[in-house]
N, C-alpha and C positions, 0 to 999 in steps of 0.2 A: 567723848568724841569730838574732836575739833571741828570735823566737817559739819555735824549735825548741829552743833552750837552756833557755828557760823551762819549756816542756813535759817536757823531760828531767829538769829539777829536780825539778818536781812528782811525775812517776812514780817517780823514785828514792826521794823521801821516802816516798811512799805504799807502795812496794813494801817498804821497809825497815820501815815500821810494821807491816805484816802479819807479816814474819819476826820482829819483836819478839814479837809475840803467840803466835806458835808456840812460842818458848821459855818463855813464861809460863804455858802451859796446865798445869792441875793437877787434883787430885781434885775441885775444884768443877765443872769441865766434864763430867767423868763423872757426878757427881751431878745435874747439870742435865739430861742425856742420860736418866739412869734416871728421874728425876721425869717426865719428858715421856712417857717409855714407859709409866709406870705411870698415866699420867693417863686416866680413864675418860670424860672429857668433851672439851672444846674447849681449845686453847691460846689464850688472849687476849693479843694483843700491843698494848701501848700506848705511846705517846710523842708528843711535840708538835715541830713545826718540822721541821728536817732528821731528827731522830730518829724523827718520825712518819712520814715518807716511807720511811726505812730500814725501820722496823716493818711497814710495808705490805708491803714485798717479802719480808721474813721471813715474814710470815704466808701470802703466797701461795705461796712455796717450801714451806712445810710442808703446806700443803693439797695441792699437786701431788705430793708424795712420800708421802701417805698418813696425815698428821697433821691431822685437822680442826682449823682455826684461824680467827679471825677478827680483824681490828683494831678496837680501841676508841679513838675519839677522847677524849682526855682533857677536852676542853672539853664534850662532850656526856655524859660519863660521870655528872657531877654533876646533870645535868637529865634523869635518867630512865633513861639506858642502862646504868648499873650493873646493872639487871635482867637484863642478857643474861649476866651471869656466875652459874654455878650452883655448887654445893658441889663438884661432879665436875670442875671446870675447873682450870685452872692460868694463871697470869699471868707474862707476860714484859714488864717495864716497862724502857724504854729513856731514859736521860738522862745526857748527858756529864758535866754537872756533879754530877748526884746530888741537886740541889736544886730541881728543877723544880716550882714550887707546884701547877701543874695537874695533878700526878699524885698529889698528897696524897689526894683523896677515894677514888681507887681503891686506893692503898695502904692506907688506913684499912679499907675495905671488905674487902680480902683478909685482913688482920690478924683483923678482927672474926669473919669466917666461917671461918678456918683453912684459907684457900685457898693451895696452894703458890705460891710467889713466886720468880721468878728475875730478877735485876737485871743489866742491862748499863749500867755505868757506869765512870768513870775514877777514882773516888774511893771506896774501900772504907770509909772513915770518914764519908762523908757520909750523910745521912737514908736515901737509896734504897739506898746500899751496904750498910747495916747492916739492912736490912729483909728481905733473902732470900739466896738462893744468888747469890754475887757472881761476875760474870764481867767481867773487867778489859778495857776498851777503851781504856785511856790510851794516849797517843802522846808521842814525845819533842818533836815539833812539828808544828803545822798545815802544810800545803804552802802555803796561803794565805801570799804575801808580806807581808802585813799582820798575820798571825798572827791573824785575826778570823773569816773564814768557815770553818765546819766543812769540812774535807776529808779529811785523813787519819784523823781520828776517825770520820767517816761511812764511809770505805773500810773501816777495821777493823771497824766494827760489822756491815756488809754481809758481810765475809768470815766473821766469826765466827758470823753467823746460818746462813750457808751451811755452816759446818763442823758446826754443831748439827744441821741438817737431814740432811746426808750421813751423819753418825755414827748418827743414829736410823735412817736408812734401811738402813744396813749391820747394825746390830744385829737389825732386824726381818726382814731377809732379803727386803726389798721388791725385786721384780725388774722386768724389762722389761715383761712383760705387765701386772704391777700399775700400772706407770706408764703404760702405753697406756689403762688403764681411765679414768684421770683426764684424759686428753688425746685423746678419740675423734675429735675434729674436725680435729686437725692432721694434717700429713704424718707426723710421727713415730707418732701414734696409729695412723693407717692401716697403717703399715708393721708395727707390732707386733700389730695385732688381726686384720687380714684374713688369712685363710687360703686355700689354693688352692680348696677346696671352696666358698668364698663366691663366687668369680668364675668358676668353670668352667661350660662348656656340658655338659649330660648328658641322655642318652635322646633318642630319636627323631632329628628333624633336628639337634638340637644335638650329636649324637654320630655323626660320618660314618664308619661302619665297614663293610668290605667283606671278601670272602673271598679267599683267595690264587688261586683259580681264576675269579673273576668277571672277565668281559670288561671292557675299558677304556671301552666305551660305558657300561656301568653306572656304572663308577668315576666318570667325568666328569659323568654326570648328578648324581651325589650331591655331588660336589665343588663344583658349581656351584648347587646348591639347599639346601644345608646351612646352618645358622646360622653356622658357622665355614667360610668358603669357602676353597677352594684347598688342602686337604688331606683325606686320607682315611686311616683306620688300617686296617691289614691283619690280620685274625685268621687264625690256623691251625686245625686241626681241634679243638683243645681250647679254643677261644675266648680264646687268649692272644694279645697282640700281638706279631707277628713282623716288622712292617715299617709303613712309612708311605710315602705317595705325596703329594708337594707340586707345585706349579706348576714348581718347579726341576727336579724329576724329569722332568716332560714336555718342559720345554725342552731338557734335555740329551738326551733321547732323539731329539727332532727334530733336534738338530745332528749325530747320526749317521745322518742321512738315512734314518730309519726311522719308519714311521707308528704311532704309539702305539695307533691303533684296532685293530691286528690282534694286539695283545698281550693277555696277561692281567695281573692285578694283581702277581703275584709276578715278572713279567719286568721291571717298571719300579720297584717298590718299592726304598725304602733300608732295609737290614736293620739290626736292633738299634737302632731309634729311641730317643731320649731320652725318658724318662718322669719323673714326679713323683708323690709320694704326696699323696693329696688334703688330708691333714692339715699338711702342710708350710705354712710361712708363704709368702704370696704373694710377698713380697719375695724368697725363695730362687728362686721360679720365674723372676722377672725376672732374677736373677743368672745362672741357668743358661742362659736365651736370649741374654743378652748374651755370655756366655763362649763359647758355640758358635755365635753368629750365625744363630740360627733363630727362626722366627715362632711355632711352636706347640709345645706339650708335651701329649702324652696323659697322663691321669691315671688312677692306680691306687689301689687300697685295700690298703695292705700289712697292715692288721689281720687280714684275713681270708686272708692267704696266697696270694692270687690275683693273676695278673698279667693278669686281664681287665680292659680299661679301663672306668672308670666315668664318664670325662669328657674334655674337651679344653679347654685354655685357650690363648687368642691373646695375643700381644704387646699388641695393643690393648686387651684387657680390663683389662690392667695399668696401661697409660698413663691409661685412663678413669677408673680408681680413684685416680689421681693418686699413684701411688707414685714418680714422678719429677717 
């Protein structure tokens, strides 16, 4: 099939182009990373055409990984937008040929103001290639069968931009929690930011607790009136959680032809219930519930060394928070 063969040809060429860049990485790449890390302002990314589209992506990736960045359109830069570049900033200029006229005003501005410049181009001898820290985006061939449309070169530039961002992330020690701060609205952000204490029910009817010697009439009344229905935690004489009672425990009791109302809490409770610390990530609570096929977890505060429950979290709380 000609379509699949053509797709394979394109992917092989682009994959090889990226592998070629791997072998070409040198001290200039480290220097570029060092300059970006040392930058006290913003990273201004500029380029036009396909280079501009790639530049927008690079700028976005830098932003999401803790490096303030914005994209500056070359055509707008010479009509007042150069004012967005401050003396504390750094410029990344992208042009495959290295001779893009639209970049000239930005290059001259950066040179006059002594603003650090990183250039991504395929020709070090070009006007752009000689202007700053040179990152080589040259390719053996474009994947376009006509040799005209930027394909391999665009792919290489995107990949090299990702490599820059990830190297910076690694050197800075940027972690999962830092990433979540820049993505609070997404599912990833929720998983990395939300903790058990943010979603748990605590105190009053939000925390259904009974004593071991409480009769089941009292237990059932609490289980049907609490915010989290169908469960009750059982406390010992030291206010520690020693068991819990769920709808499942009641059904199993009835299957044995016994009347739960004649019992007390410790007759029916499941011993050694699963718990979770209030400072754990909410995602871990979901993992524990799925692993043990349970609907609720009682929450404790390990920081004070007490096993007294401070809350309870239900599977529905986690689903409503869109952790899945």
